[in-house]
C-alpha positions as CSV (number, residue, x, y, z in Angstrom):
1,M,-30.8,-18.1,-13.2
2,E,-30.8,-17.6,-9.4
3,I,-28.7,-15.1,-7.6
4,P,-25.6,-17.0,-6.3
5,Q,-24.7,-17.4,-2.7
6,T,-21.8,-15.4,-1.4
7,R,-19.0,-17.6,0.0
8,Y,-15.6,-16.9,1.5
9,A,-12.1,-18.1,0.5
10,R,-9.3,-17.9,3.0
11,S,-6.2,-16.2,1.7
12,G,-3.6,-16.1,4.5
13,Q,-5.4,-14.4,7.3
14,V,-8.0,-12.6,5.1
15,S,-11.4,-13.8,3.9
16,V,-12.2,-13.0,0.3
17,A,-15.9,-12.9,-0.7
18,Y,-16.8,-14.7,-4.0
19,Q,-19.7,-16.1,-5.9
20,V,-20.0,-18.8,-8.6
21,L,-22.7,-18.5,-11.3
22,G,-23.5,-21.0,-14.0
23,D,-22.3,-24.5,-14.8
24,G,-20.5,-24.1,-18.1
25,P,-17.8,-26.4,-19.4
26,F,-14.9,-24.3,-18.1
27,D,-14.3,-21.6,-15.5
28,L,-14.0,-17.8,-16.1
29,V,-12.6,-15.8,-13.2
30,W,-13.7,-12.2,-13.4
31,T,-11.1,-10.0,-11.8
32,P,-13.0,-6.7,-11.2
33,G,-12.2,-3.1,-11.3
34,A,-11.3,-1.0,-8.3
35,F,-14.4,-1.2,-6.0
36,T,-17.1,-3.8,-6.1
37,N,-19.7,-5.5,-3.9
38,V,-20.6,-9.0,-5.2
39,E,-24.1,-8.8,-3.7
40,L,-25.1,-5.2,-4.6
41,I,-24.4,-5.7,-8.3
42,W,-27.5,-7.8,-8.5
43,D,-29.6,-4.7,-7.7
44,D,-28.3,-3.2,-10.9
45,P,-30.2,-4.7,-13.9
46,A,-27.4,-3.7,-16.4
47,E,-24.6,-5.5,-14.5
48,A,-26.8,-8.4,-13.5
49,R,-27.7,-9.0,-17.1
50,F,-24.1,-8.7,-18.1
51,R,-22.9,-11.3,-15.6
52,R,-25.7,-13.7,-16.5
53,A,-24.6,-13.5,-20.1
54,L,-21.1,-14.4,-19.2
55,A,-22.4,-17.3,-17.1
56,S,-24.3,-18.6,-20.1
57,F,-21.1,-20.1,-21.6
58,A,-18.8,-20.5,-18.6
59,R,-18.9,-21.2,-14.9
60,L,-18.4,-17.6,-13.8
61,I,-16.4,-16.9,-10.6
62,V,-16.5,-13.3,-9.3
63,F,-15.0,-11.8,-6.1
64,D,-14.4,-8.7,-4.2
65,K,-10.7,-7.7,-3.8
66,R,-9.5,-7.7,-0.2
67,G,-10.3,-4.5,1.6
68,T,-13.4,-3.9,-0.6
69,G,-17.0,-5.0,-0.8
70,L,-17.8,-8.0,1.3
71,S,-14.2,-9.1,1.7
72,D,-12.3,-8.4,4.9
73,R,-11.6,-4.7,5.4
74,V,-7.9,-5.0,6.0
75,G,-5.6,-2.1,7.0
76,G,-4.7,-0.5,3.7
77,I,-4.8,-1.8,0.1
78,A,-2.7,-4.9,-0.3
79,D,0.2,-5.0,-2.9
80,L,-0.3,-6.6,-6.3
81,E,1.4,-9.8,-5.3
82,T,-0.9,-10.4,-2.3
83,R,-4.0,-9.6,-4.3
84,M,-2.8,-12.0,-7.0
85,D,-2.7,-14.7,-4.3
86,D,-6.3,-13.9,-3.7
87,I,-7.2,-15.1,-7.2
88,R,-5.5,-18.4,-6.5
89,A,-7.3,-18.7,-3.1
90,V,-10.7,-18.1,-4.7
91,M,-10.0,-20.6,-7.4
92,D,-9.0,-23.2,-4.8
93,A,-12.1,-22.5,-2.7
94,A,-14.3,-22.8,-5.9
95,E,-12.5,-26.0,-6.8
96,S,-11.2,-24.5,-10.0
97,E,-8.0,-26.1,-11.3
98,R,-7.6,-24.0,-14.4
99,A,-9.6,-21.1,-15.7
100,A,-9.7,-18.2,-18.2
101,I,-8.7,-15.2,-16.2
102,A,-10.3,-11.8,-17.0
103,G,-8.8,-8.6,-15.8
104,V,-11.1,-5.5,-16.0
105,S,-9.9,-1.9,-15.5
106,E,-8.0,-1.7,-12.3
107,G,-8.0,-5.6,-12.1
108,G,-5.9,-5.9,-15.2
109,P,-2.3,-5.7,-13.7
110,M,-3.1,-8.4,-11.1
111,A,-4.6,-10.6,-13.8
112,V,-1.5,-10.2,-16.0
113,L,0.8,-11.0,-13.0
114,F,-1.3,-14.1,-12.2
115,A,-1.2,-15.4,-15.8
116,A,2.5,-14.9,-16.1
117,T,3.2,-16.5,-12.7
118,Y,0.7,-19.4,-12.9
119,P,0.4,-20.4,-16.6
120,D,-0.4,-23.9,-15.4
121,R,-3.7,-22.6,-13.9
122,T,-4.5,-20.1,-16.7
123,Q,-6.2,-21.3,-19.9
124,A,-6.5,-17.9,-21.3
125,L,-6.2,-14.2,-20.4
126,V,-8.7,-11.5,-21.2
127,L,-7.9,-7.9,-20.6
128,Y,-10.7,-5.3,-21.0
129,G,-10.4,-1.6,-20.6
130,T,-7.2,-1.8,-18.6
131,L,-3.6,-0.7,-18.7
132,P,-0.2,-1.8,-17.4
133,R,0.4,1.4,-15.3
134,F,-1.8,4.2,-14.1
135,V,0.3,7.3,-14.6
136,R,2.5,8.9,-17.2
137,G,6.0,7.6,-17.4
138,S,9.0,7.1,-19.7
139,G,7.7,5.7,-22.9
140,F,4.1,5.9,-21.6
141,P,2.8,9.4,-22.5
142,W,-0.9,8.8,-22.6
143,L,-2.0,9.5,-19.0
144,E,-1.7,12.4,-16.5
145,P,1.4,12.8,-14.3
146,R,1.5,11.1,-11.0
147,H,0.8,14.3,-9.0
148,E,-2.4,15.0,-11.0
149,Y,-3.6,11.5,-10.8
150,L,-3.2,11.5,-7.0
151,A,-4.8,14.9,-6.7
152,A,-7.9,13.8,-8.7
153,W,-8.4,10.7,-6.4
154,R,-7.9,12.8,-3.3
155,E,-10.7,15.1,-4.5
156,E,-12.8,12.0,-5.3
157,A,-12.3,10.6,-1.8
158,L,-13.7,13.8,-0.3
159,V,-17.1,13.3,-2.0
160,W,-17.0,9.5,-2.1
161,G,-20.4,7.9,-1.8
162,G,-22.3,11.1,-2.3
163,E,-25.1,11.4,-4.8
164,E,-23.6,14.3,-6.8
165,S,-20.4,12.2,-7.3
166,A,-22.6,9.2,-8.4
167,R,-24.5,11.4,-10.8
168,K,-21.3,12.6,-12.5
169,L,-20.1,9.0,-12.7
170,L,-23.3,7.8,-14.4
171,E,-23.3,10.8,-16.8
172,S,-19.7,10.0,-17.7
173,Q,-20.8,6.5,-18.6
174,G,-23.6,7.8,-20.9
175,Q,-26.4,6.8,-18.5
176,E,-29.5,8.6,-17.6
177,A,-28.9,9.7,-14.0
178,T,-32.4,8.9,-12.6
179,P,-32.9,9.6,-8.9
180,E,-33.2,5.9,-8.2
181,L,-30.0,5.0,-10.1
182,V,-28.1,7.8,-8.5
183,R,-29.1,6.6,-5.0
184,Y,-28.1,3.1,-5.9
185,F,-24.7,3.9,-7.2
186,A,-24.0,6.2,-4.3
187,A,-24.8,3.4,-1.8
188,R,-22.9,0.9,-3.9
189,R,-19.8,3.0,-3.7
190,R,-20.1,3.5,0.1
191,Q,-20.6,-0.3,0.6
192,S,-17.7,-1.1,-1.8
193,A,-14.9,0.9,-0.1
194,S,-14.2,3.7,2.4
195,P,-12.7,7.1,1.4
196,G,-9.5,6.0,3.0
197,A,-9.3,2.9,0.9
198,V,-9.9,5.0,-2.2
199,E,-6.9,7.1,-1.4
200,E,-4.7,4.1,-0.5
201,M,-5.6,2.4,-3.8
202,A,-4.6,5.5,-5.7
203,L,-1.2,5.6,-3.9
204,M,-0.5,2.0,-4.7
205,N,-1.6,2.3,-8.3
206,A,0.5,5.3,-8.9
207,E,3.6,3.1,-8.3
208,I,2.5,0.0,-10.3
209,D,4.1,-0.8,-13.6
210,V,3.8,-4.3,-15.1
211,R,5.1,-3.4,-18.6
212,A,8.3,-5.4,-18.0
213,I,6.3,-8.6,-17.5
214,L,4.0,-8.3,-20.5
215,P,6.4,-10.2,-22.8
216,T,6.5,-13.1,-20.2
217,V,2.7,-13.9,-20.6
218,R,2.7,-17.2,-22.5
219,V,-1.0,-18.0,-22.5
220,P,-3.5,-17.0,-25.2
221,T,-4.5,-13.4,-24.6
222,L,-7.3,-11.1,-25.7
223,V,-7.0,-7.4,-25.3
224,A,-10.4,-5.7,-25.8
225,H,-10.9,-2.0,-25.6
226,R,-13.7,0.5,-26.5
227,A,-12.7,3.2,-28.9
228,D,-14.2,6.0,-26.8
229,D,-13.1,4.7,-23.4
230,H,-11.6,7.5,-21.3
231,L,-8.5,5.3,-21.2
232,P,-6.8,6.0,-24.5
233,I,-7.0,3.0,-26.9
234,E,-3.3,3.5,-27.8
235,I,-2.5,2.0,-24.4
236,A,-4.4,-1.2,-25.3
237,R,-2.7,-1.4,-28.6
238,E,0.7,-1.0,-27.0
239,M,-0.1,-3.6,-24.4
240,A,-1.3,-6.1,-27.0
241,G,1.9,-5.5,-29.0
242,Q,4.0,-6.5,-25.9
243,I,2.2,-9.7,-25.1
244,P,3.3,-12.5,-27.5
245,G,0.5,-13.5,-29.8
246,A,-2.1,-11.4,-28.2
247,R,-5.3,-10.6,-30.1
248,M,-6.5,-7.0,-30.1
249,V,-10.2,-6.3,-30.5
250,E,-11.2,-2.7,-30.8
251,L,-14.9,-2.2,-29.9
252,P,-16.8,0.8,-31.3
253,G,-18.0,3.7,-29.1
254,G,-18.9,3.0,-25.6
255,P,-18.3,3.9,-21.9
256,H,-15.6,2.4,-19.7
257,F,-17.9,0.1,-17.8
258,P,-18.4,-3.1,-19.8
259,F,-22.0,-3.6,-18.7
260,F,-23.1,-0.2,-20.1
261,G,-23.5,0.7,-23.7
262,D,-23.2,-2.1,-26.2
263,W,-22.5,-4.7,-23.6
264,E,-23.4,-7.5,-25.9
265,S,-20.3,-6.8,-28.1
266,V,-18.1,-7.2,-25.0
267,V,-19.7,-10.5,-24.1
268,A,-19.4,-11.7,-27.7
269,A,-15.7,-10.7,-27.8
270,V,-14.9,-12.6,-24.6
271,R,-17.1,-15.6,-25.6
272,D,-15.7,-15.9,-29.1
273,F,-12.1,-15.9,-27.8
274,V,-12.3,-18.1,-24.7
275,V,-14.7,-20.8,-25.7
276,P,-12.6,-22.4,-28.5
277,I,-9.5,-22.3,-26.3
278,C,-11.0,-23.5,-23.1
279,T,-13.1,-26.3,-24.6
280,A,-10.3,-27.7,-26.7
281,D,-9.1,-29.9,-23.8
282,R,-5.5,-28.9,-24.4
283,P,-3.0,-29.9,-21.7
284,A,-1.4,-27.2,-19.6
285,E,2.0,-26.1,-21.0
286,H,4.1,-24.2,-18.6
287,E,7.8,-24.6,-19.5
288,R,8.2,-20.9,-18.8
289,V,7.0,-18.9,-15.8
290,L,7.4,-15.5,-14.3
291,A,9.5,-15.9,-11.1
292,T,11.7,-13.8,-8.8
293,V,15.2,-15.2,-8.4
294,L,17.3,-14.6,-5.3
295,F,21.0,-15.0,-5.1
296,T,22.9,-14.8,-1.8
297,D,26.6,-14.9,-1.1
298,I,28.6,-14.9,2.1
299,V,30.8,-11.9,2.4
300,G,34.5,-12.8,3.0
301,S,33.9,-16.5,2.8
302,T,37.4,-17.4,1.7
303,A,39.1,-15.6,4.6
304,K,36.6,-17.0,7.1
305,S,37.0,-20.6,5.9
306,A,40.8,-20.2,6.2
307,D,40.4,-18.9,9.8
308,L,38.1,-21.7,10.9
309,G,39.7,-24.6,9.0
310,D,37.9,-27.2,7.0
311,R,35.9,-28.8,9.9
312,G,34.9,-25.4,11.5
313,W,33.9,-24.0,8.2
314,R,31.8,-27.1,7.3
315,E,30.0,-26.8,10.6
316,L,29.3,-23.1,10.1
317,L,28.0,-23.8,6.6
318,E,25.6,-26.4,7.9
319,Q,24.1,-23.8,10.3
320,H,24.1,-21.3,7.5
321,H,22.2,-23.7,5.2
322,A,19.7,-24.7,7.9
323,R,18.8,-21.2,8.7
324,I,18.4,-20.1,5.1
325,R,16.2,-23.2,4.4
326,Q,14.0,-22.3,7.4
327,Q,13.3,-18.9,5.8
328,L,12.8,-20.4,2.3
329,V,10.0,-22.5,3.8
330,R,8.5,-19.5,5.6
331,F,8.4,-17.4,2.5
332,R,7.5,-20.2,0.0
333,G,10.9,-20.1,-1.7
334,I,12.2,-23.0,-3.7
335,E,15.9,-23.9,-3.3
336,L,17.6,-24.4,-6.6
337,D,21.3,-24.5,-5.8
338,T,23.8,-23.9,-3.0
339,A,27.5,-23.5,-2.3
340,D,28.7,-20.6,-0.1
341,G,25.4,-18.9,-1.0
342,F,21.9,-19.8,-2.2
343,F,20.0,-19.6,-5.4
344,A,16.2,-19.8,-5.0
345,R,13.1,-18.8,-6.8
346,F,9.8,-17.4,-5.6
347,D,6.3,-16.8,-7.0
348,G,6.2,-13.3,-5.7
349,P,8.8,-10.5,-5.5
350,A,7.7,-9.1,-2.1
351,R,8.0,-12.5,-0.5
352,A,11.5,-12.8,-2.0
353,I,12.6,-9.5,-0.6
354,R,11.2,-10.3,2.9
355,C,13.0,-13.7,2.7
356,A,16.3,-12.0,1.9
357,C,15.9,-9.6,4.8
358,A,15.0,-12.4,7.1
359,I,18.0,-14.5,6.0
360,R,20.2,-11.5,6.7
361,E,18.8,-11.2,10.3
362,A,18.9,-15.0,10.9
363,L,22.6,-15.2,10.2
364,A,23.7,-12.2,12.3
365,D,24.4,-14.1,15.4
366,L,26.6,-16.5,13.5
367,D,28.8,-13.6,12.6
368,L,28.0,-14.2,8.9
369,E,27.3,-11.3,6.6
370,I,25.6,-11.8,3.2
371,R,24.9,-9.8,0.1
372,A,21.8,-10.6,-1.9
373,G,20.3,-9.7,-5.3
374,L,16.9,-10.2,-6.8
375,H,15.3,-9.9,-10.2
376,T,11.9,-10.8,-11.6
377,G,11.6,-12.2,-15.1
378,E,10.7,-15.1,-17.3
379,C,12.4,-18.4,-16.3
380,E,12.6,-21.6,-18.2
381,L,11.7,-24.7,-16.1
382,L,14.2,-27.5,-16.6
383,D,13.1,-30.4,-14.3
384,T,13.9,-29.1,-10.9
385,K,16.1,-26.2,-12.2
386,V,15.4,-22.9,-13.9
387,A,17.3,-21.1,-16.6
388,G,17.1,-18.0,-18.8
389,I,18.2,-14.4,-19.0
390,A,16.3,-13.6,-15.7
391,V,18.6,-15.9,-13.8
392,S,21.7,-14.2,-15.3
393,I,20.3,-10.8,-14.4
394,G,19.6,-11.9,-10.8
395,A,23.2,-13.2,-10.4
396,R,24.6,-9.9,-11.8
397,V,22.4,-7.8,-9.5
398,A,23.7,-9.8,-6.6
399,S,27.3,-9.2,-7.6
400,Q,26.6,-5.4,-7.4
401,A,25.4,-5.7,-3.8
402,G,27.5,-4.4,-0.9
403,P,28.1,-6.3,2.4
404,G,24.7,-6.7,4.2
405,E,22.8,-5.2,1.3
406,V,19.7,-6.6,-0.5
407,L,19.7,-5.2,-4.0
408,V,16.9,-5.4,-6.5
409,S,16.2,-4.5,-10.1
410,Q,13.7,-1.9,-11.3
411,T,11.3,-4.6,-12.3
412,V,11.2,-5.9,-8.7
413,K,10.6,-2.5,-7.3
414,D,7.8,-1.7,-9.7
415,L,5.9,-4.9,-8.7
416,V,5.9,-4.5,-5.0
417,A,4.1,-1.1,-4.8
418,G,1.8,-1.1,-1.8
419,S,3.9,-3.7,0.1
420,G,5.4,-1.2,2.6
421,I,8.9,-2.1,1.4
422,E,11.1,1.0,1.1
423,F,14.1,1.5,-1.3
424,K,17.1,3.6,-1.7
425,E,18.1,4.3,-5.3
426,R,21.6,3.0,-6.1
427,G,21.7,4.5,-9.6
428,L,22.5,2.9,-12.9
429,A,24.9,0.0,-13.2
430,K,26.4,-2.0,-16.1
431,L,25.8,-5.7,-15.5
432,K,28.5,-8.0,-16.9
433,G,27.5,-9.6,-20.2
434,L,24.2,-7.7,-20.4
435,P,23.4,-4.8,-22.7
436,G,22.6,-1.3,-21.5
437,E,22.5,0.1,-18.0
438,W,20.3,-1.2,-15.2
439,R,18.7,0.9,-12.5
440,L,19.2,-0.8,-9.1
441,Y,17.6,-0.2,-5.6
442,A,18.7,-1.2,-2.2
443,V,16.1,-2.4,0.3
444,A,15.9,0.3,3.0
445,G,13.1,-1.1,5.1
446,S,10.6,-4.0,5.0
């Protein structure tokens, strides 16, 4: 099997490097760990052998995340939503309508987000050696605290690409650190990411938490994890338990990298799971999707309509509607309903937040002030409408917003790490008709 040619997919203004290997009956998109280089991997016999094995039963699509490898070195590491869009861009460029999506290590959260958001393009989801968040948190005791995680990555950045660092990495993976292999891995790390990108990745990952969306994954899912991975297997068990119908496969022994150790068992686990699903020719079913809902409301609409009279108020509403629709088009929002305010859905929370802020600014010279609320959750598709508890939560969050405020739920905040959007905590609130208390955040800057 020949080494594949590197091609580029356009994702917004960024070029994402990808390769296609094999001609199997279905597509397998391999979402990699933190730092890769699609061409240098072929100089490593272990990983080259591993990828050829995957390509023996599927058309394998691999790529470098933006900011790493042969993809454009953008300023900073992009947020989860933007990197999820890169999967779609690569699939489009490779002419892949539907695929099994694999998320490996640091690539797991973006694969989860993609599968939940685009079930119509996801035949199956495979999660290997990954986790829904990267630091210790409430109900998540298995990892180090945030400050220790960041300190460790800062130290790693100081020696990034050095041979001693590469030697320690290989030894941690149970490999003989020969001089040739040490030099190769040191060069590979240098050509995969810069020290600055390493630190920025750590900062973003320290904020990510996709636990809230695990129950919204509605595609067949495999969670595979090695018993002796440095990431505790309890995390994988917890994750599998949160995804409806997920299959958990615990592989014996082994390092973290899937192409080291008993790599054949990893390939077998993936193959045995995805082949029956992806060759069954079942139609795509996507009655439920992960979406971000936005509700806006005009502050003081009753008093303003009384002041302007019916005709004046109608004309003002027409301008209000036109300007909001311009922003919905700009940020890929879908209008669902309107009265004095708007109800819309988005395929990404950062886009939804930026749209809400842009709407607020676009209405300022009309002397109209809005309040807005957003929530990300599972929505049921009903023809051109959506329904479900996420919609109710979004409406209740909006009702808590003050004049001129864009208010979001904890889930939204957790999903936009790395976006540059800043928040001010608004504390806990009781949402009408919903159990418990909900932590809310006001958008402070975008």
